[in-house]
Phi, psi and omega in degrees: 000137181292138181280350182231162169297135184273054169064034178274000178080006176289138179286142178240127185296140175220079188067236176265011181251176178226135175250113177264106181277116183249153181269128175294172182298168182302176192297133174256190184271146174280144182292139175279340183281309180194123177235136178227154175287321177224132174240132179250128180250108179130149185230027174272195179307320183293309182301310182289325175296320175297322178296319179299314178294318179290325178293319177295336179271007178064032179263003174051057180295151174248126184242125174262113182272354176079150173248093185057038179292136180063017181084004179245150170296160173311130187115343174079202185304326185298335180292346178263003184259132180282300184240133174244118182242359182245016175264120184305146176099356179233078185297335180260011184079166183203147177287153180300318181295319181294319180299314181292330177294323179292317175305310183298317180301317184292321175302315181291326180302322181269005172104015176289134174274112179255128184242126181273064178224162184255130172286122186254340186206136174226152173239110184257014183280342183213146175255142000295149181290143177262149174207156181228143178273166181303135182091346181239006190294340180260004179280154180286327177290137182223171170245160185228161180210137176294321178224156178226133174250120177270113181224051188276351174078195181212157181235144180287139177287138182231163180262346182052053177288154172310133181082355180297315180299322183296323188249009174298127189062014174227043182127346181238137184212166173239019180212099180295320179298320181289317194243348188301332182273000179300139182311324183295344181259346184295131175055034179238152176290135181235161177229147173233134174253128183144159183228005180263191178300320177302318181291319178297318178293315180300311180302313179297317176302316187292345177293346176289335188243316187279163176286322176202151182235122176262126176254120185266114181244124185291335185251189181257018175203160181269151175270352179301157175301158184304315183295316183293317180299315184293317180297321182293310182296329178283347188288132182294341180259014181235135173241126176266127175255104185285155173056034188236139177231152173271143181242343182196144172259131182233153180189195180263012185099336181252312186228148175295141178231339180195164175240138168276127181236157180219134176277123183284350178264322184263338183085355183297135176244146180200172177252135177253122183279104179219149178257359178211142174232128183241125174275133175222056181243027174104173177232157176242108180289145183275075183242017180302325182296328189237004191298335178267002186237330178252159177283131177239159175275184188293340180263005176090006176278146180295133179270137177235153179294131183310132179079007180222178171256007181291127180268193180284355173239124181303133181094352175245128184241151179232139180218154178084200186294344179293342179235005187231108179255004186261309188261311174053045180244151179302322184289321176287330175293319176298320177299318178286338171294320178297314179303314183297319179296315182294326179289322177296318179300312180295323178295317179299315182299313178299319180288325174296321177296330180272354180270109181298337182280354180254122179301150184301320182288349179261356181288129179295131179241110178285155174299123189301323185293338179305310188263009181076011185293336178287354181250007180294000000 
């Protein structure tokens, strides 16, 4: 039994939204340059987890890790993280770069073909899907894939204040859950920039570790929900600085030590002594590649059928932060990469079984327990 709607165009509820899974046009030609059963776009935890599962299933996946795609080195956002302490299997912690190197090595070990190029254009109107790499997007020659997994991630919005690059990941972060417990923040004064629910949640979370948390809000009110705002303002370890913006990040060259701040109403400027700054002003999903072809939500994230990685086009799956604006953790990204791989594998198997030109003994058979079919 297929784990997803098979492109009949029926709406599938997704909270208050609907994902209409449509069937692409009939079969097109396979590329003479390169054709793959599965192409993965993205090289973070989601992309590499998908690659590991698909490679072990002998589907010979091709993974495009990108050349500074979305502003990140191959490996994605985690390559900008110093210490990762909440990913299972690393009791002593691990650097983000080291962890992604291990993901990559495991993908290669099972036969994933990793290409350090960026996919610049895709055509999802017909299967097999066509795609072009950066610098070749206007050429007639294309490459094709029976299925595609989009795992391009999302990036935290930043202000790029003076001094920010110097202290990024040396006192400045965009993820309190990821980095809040790092020793440099423990029992130290911290700051959060933002006025929405995310800022309120992150500031409250940081009170577990910091000596005090300052929340810099540009306006004279919070955009957060009433209950979140009330909880934040009432917290004894939180001070909300209204009508306040940061103008510079200062430190000793190694670690952040203070922020230059300004009251936008009075013009008063001062220094705020903090050892940590956390951005909570939103994320930007890397959906530029597919935004005119796949259904996106109001914030630009790829919409998927609830409980699956299926996008609005049959054969295209999304995994990781590009479709997850709630959790945005390495472990949840890896989990969704697994889901995308298993669903792609099942789809390929079903279509091979229906193809009379493929001998029965050559049809790919996925392990039944992967999709829970042994419990049906």
